[in-house]
N, C-alpha and C positions, 0 to 999 in steps of 0.2 A: 714449518715453524719459522718465525722471523728470528733473525740473529740477535735482536735486542731483547728477547724475552728469555726467561729462565723457567725451568721446570723444577719444582720443589717436590722432592720425595718426602712426604710427611712422616713416613715410618722410620726412615733412616736419618732424616733431618738434613740430608745433603741437598745442595743447590747446584743445578747445572745451567750454564749459560752466562749471560752478562748482567741482566737486570731483572729484578723481581717487581711485579706490579701488585701492590697490596691494595685491598679494598677496606676502607675504614668502616668499622662497625660500632654503632652506638649501643653499648650494653646497658645503658641506663633507661632506654625506652621500654615501656611496658610491652610484654609479648601478648599476642592474641591467642586465644584458645582455638582449637579446631572448630568448635561450634560457632564462634564469632567469625572465623574465616568463611565457614560454610554459609552463614547468614549474609555476609557481605557479597559473596559470589552470587547468591540467589538474587539479591537486590540489583547487582550489576546486570545480570542476565535479563531481569524484568525491565530494567531501564533501556537496555539495548533493543529488546523486543518492541517496546513502545516507540522508540526512535525509528525503528525499521518500518513500523506500521504507519507512521505519519507520512503523508504524501508530500510533505514540504521538502524543498531542496534549498539548501543555503547557497545563495549566489551573491557574490560581491558585485554589485551593479557597476561600480567604478572600474573594476578589472574587466568586466564583460564589455564595457563601452570602449576600453582601450584596444581590445582585440578585434573589435568590429570594424570591418572595412566597408565603406559605403560604395554602392555601384556608381560608376562614372567618376571615381576618384582620379586625380591627375597623377599618373604614374610615368610621365614622360622623362623624369629624371632617373628612373630606376633602370639598372642594367640587368640583363638576363645572365644568371650564373650557371645555367644548364646548357649542355651541348645538345642541340636538336639534331636528330638523325632522321633522314627522310624514310618514308615507308618502304620496307623491303619487298622483294618479290614474293616471299612466302608469308606476307601479312595482308590483312584486309581491314577496311573500316566498316564498322557496324552501322547500319542505316538507322538504328534506333537510339543507341547510346553514344554514337560517334567516336568511340574509342578504337584505337588500332590494336588488333588482336593477331595472334599467330594463326595460321591456316587450320591448325588442329582444333581451334575453338569455333570453327564455322559450323552453324547448325543448319542453315538453309539459305538458298538464294545465291546469286552471283553478282559481281560488280557493285553497282549502286544499290542493289536490293539485298545485299548480304546481311545476315543477322547472326549474331554470336549466340553461343549456348546459354549465356546468362540472360539474354533478352528474350529467348525463345520461349 
């Protein structure tokens, strides 16, 4: 429990802690019956089902264009922020995906013909 919150014991009326966070309630608003709530929830479920069945995806084209990097872009001013470690003795380079894997991921082959378990 955070130190700035209080626990209110409704039965005894005692307040423990430093601060009470009250939520405002508008008692003048008309209350909905259980039947109205049930009808609304059915309508919401039907609307969600229709949305889920539609094959359209909302894509913001401007945002997608900002995140798109074109091949051959000039990155000469960029610095590498990652420390590159050379391939270790217990690692190999897969001849299909060209990723460096630990020797336990070796499926078949040796040296330049080594293939990892994912590509096998």
